Structure formats: structure tokens, C-alpha cells
N, C-alpha and C positions, 0 to 999 in steps of 0.2 A: 682497904682491901676490897676488891671487886667481888661481890656476891658470895664470898667465902670459899668457893670451890672454883679452881681453874681446871678446865677439861680439854682433852683432845680425843677425838674419835677418828680412827684411821683404818680404812679397809686394806686388806692385803693385795687387792687388785682394783684397778679403776674401772674396768669393764668386764662384763660376763656375757656369755652367749645367750641370745634371745630365744633360741629354738629348743633348749633343753634345760635340765636342772643343773644347778651350780652349787658347789661347796665353797663358802667364803668365810673369812675370819675378820672379825672386828676387834681391833685393839683399843681398849679404853684406858686412858691415862688421866690421873687427876692429882692435884696438889693444892695446898693452901698457901696464901702469901706469895712470896717470890722465891724462885729457885736460886740457890747460891751454894758455894762450896761449904761443906759442913765444918763447923768449928770444933777443935779438939776439946773434949771434956764439957761439951755443951749439950743440954737436953732440949730438943725441939719444943717449941711452944705449942700447947694444945689449942686448936682453933675450933674444932667441932667434934661432936660425939655422935655415935650411932648413925653413921653415914649409910644411906641406902640408895641403890640404883634401881629404879623401876623401869621396865621395858615392856612395850606393847608391840607385838609383831603383826604385820599385815597377814591376811589369810593365806597368801602363797609362800609364807616363810615358816620354816620348822627349825627348832633348836636342836643341835646335836649335843654340845657340851659347853661348859664354862671352865676355862683354865684359871686357876688361882683363887677361886672362891666357890662357896657352896650356895646353890639356889635354895632359899628357905620357903618360898611360896611360888608354886607353879600352877597357874590356872589355864594351861593350854597355850593360849595366844598372849599371855602376859606372865611376867615373872618379877620377883623381887630378890635382889642380891644384897645381903648385909656386908658392909665393907669396913666395919670397925671405926676407928677414930681418925681425925684429920689433923696433921701437924704442920706447922709453918715450914715451908720449903722442902717437905719430904714428898717426893713423887712416888705414886703407887700405880700399879697397872694390873689388868686382867685381860683375858682374850676370850672372845665368844665365837664359837663355830656355828654356822647356820647353813641350811640348804634353801636355795631360792628356786622356785619353780619357774617354768618358761613364761616369758612376758613378750609383748610387742616391743619392737626396738624403741629406745628412748629412756628417759629418766623415770624411775618408778620408786615410790616409797617402800622402804624395807621395815623400819621400826621407828617408834617414838621413845625418847628417853627422858627421864626426869630424876633429878637428885633431891633427896630429902635428908635432913640432918637436924641435930640440936646444936645451937650455938653454945659456946662455953658458958657454964653457969646458968643456962636457961633450960626449962622443961618443954617449952612449946616447940613443936616441930616446924621447921622452915622448909618450904617447898620452892625450888627454882622453876622457872618456866620450862615447859615441855619443848624438847628439841626433836625435830624430825630428820631422819637420815635416809638418803636415797642411794640408788645404784643405777649405773648406766648400762642398759641392755643393748647389745649390738650384734650385727652379723659380720662386721668388719674384721676379717681374719688378722690383719695387721695389728689392730688394737688388742685382740684376744691373745696374741703371742707375746705381749709385753711381759717382762719379768715381774714376779711377785715382789711386793714391797719388802725390802730387806729389813727395815726397821720393825715391821710387824713380825716377820719371820724370826728375827733375833729374839724378840720378847716372848714369843710363843715357845721357843727353844729353852729360854731361861725358866719359864713356868713349868715346862715338861721336865726339866732337870730336877725340880723339887719333888715332883711325883715319882720319878724314877728312883731318886734317893730313898724315899720312904719305902717303895716296893723292894729295893735291894736290901735295906736293913731288915725287913721282914724275912727275906730269904736267908740272910746270914743268921738271924735268930732261930730260924727253923732248922739250921744245920746245912742248908744247901749253899755252901760257899761258892761252888762253881757257878751257879746261876746268879748269885748276887754279884760276883766279880764281873760276869759277862754283861749284866745290865749296866753297871757303872762304866765299864770300859767302852762298850758300844756307844753309849751316849757321849762319852768323852771324845771318841773318835769323830762322831758326827759334828760336834761343836768345834773340834780342832780344824776340820776341813773347812767349815764355814768361816772360822776365824782367819784362816790363811787366805781364803778366797776374797774376803772383803777387808782384810787387814783390821780386824776388830779386836781390841784389847780385852773388852769385857767377856767375850766368848772364849778367848784364850785363857783368861783367868778361871773361868768356870770349868773348862775342860781340864785344866791342871788340878783344880780342886777335886774333881771326880776321880782322876787317876790316883791322887794321894789318898783319898778316902778308900779307894779300892784296895790299895796296898795295906792300909791300916786295918781294915776289917778282915782281910785275908789272914793277916798275922794275929788277929785277935780272936776270931771265931774258929773253932775246930770244925772240920768237915765231917759231920755226923754220918753221912752216907759212907764215906771211906772207913770210918771207925767201925761201923756196923759190919761191913764186909770183912774187915780184919778180925773182928771178934766173933764173926759168924761161926 
């Protein structure tokens, strides 16, 4: 197995405008071993423990948020993201939103990334080589009008779905059934539109799950606001 971690870093767009600030998203995907169809009743083999992703940002780069993980160490221009364990053939992903300030036209460094982890049954931390990521700044309007990378957009939507579900459950538990239902159905509608536009089965499945959960929670939780008015 090569290096223990196989990685993919993908920007949501290939070019940004050189004359102003830009909001961009970096999709980070990683897995161990080789990807294959999951076997029934099989437990993935543990490859590494305590996986960490360390990022160092260039001075003109600012972090907005990380989807799918919590930043445990934030030192301004550098962060550490704990990512749990690594299993054979199981792909995981997070998305990182950044703001890039204006630069001269051309390729410029955005950040440096390094993986750290413990191999199975070993206590010593292994560090992989630092990888530098770049972005192409341009004034070319044709390049700037290119569509956002759907693969990145899709995975950000899947990560957002997890956050929306947690927020909706909180609303249901507080008795605001209307708000909880609206959150789930709005996100479901958004994913359904994208699923139809790009013929994507994964987004279609996610949208259907949100609709089903919406119906389940509406029938499970009483609307306390309505009850309060009736009992008023």
C-alpha cells in the first residue's frame, strides 16, 4: 500500500479573478488501500489511527469554515483538523471554504497540506511529505465564467445535509415543527434540483431521505407552538 493514505485535493473552480477577493472551496478526499465495492457483512480493515490534516495558509488566504470536521487547533495562518481513523477502501471527505485576496495574474500558492497518523499497532506518528496547492489568478472573462466543479459542489451539499439534519432535529425537539420541516424540505428540494440537472443518483437518494425524515419527525413531534396557542 502506497504511503498509507491516498488523497485528492479538488478546487471548486480552476481560475479566480486577479483584481478582487474570491471565495473558493477545496474538497479533500482520502482513503486507505484500494477502493472497491463493499462486501456484505464485512468489517473494513483498520489501516491507521488518529489521522490529522495540517494546513498552512499563505498570508493572502483566510479561512471561512470547514464542512464535515471540527478544527481543533487554529493558529491564524495554520490549522489542524482531526479526522479519526483510516479504513481499507473507505473514502472520506471534507470541504474547506477560503477567501483569497487579489493577486497578480498567474499561478500563486494558496496553502500547504500535510497528513499525520499512527499506523496500526504503532504509537509513533508518521508524517507524509508536505504538499503545496496553487490557484490560477486571471483577468480572462471566459475562464472566469466556467461552471463550478459539480463533484465539489455535490460533496459540499452532502456535508451541508448532515448539518441541516442536526439543526432540524434541534428545532423538532424544541417544539418548532414548522421550522424543522421547512429546513429538511428546503434542503431536499435543493438536492432534488441538482440531482435532476446532473442525473445524479446519490443526490436523489439524499433528497428522498430528507423528505422521509421530514414526514417522520412531523408525525413524531408535537408542534408545541400550536399547542400553546390552543391551551392559551
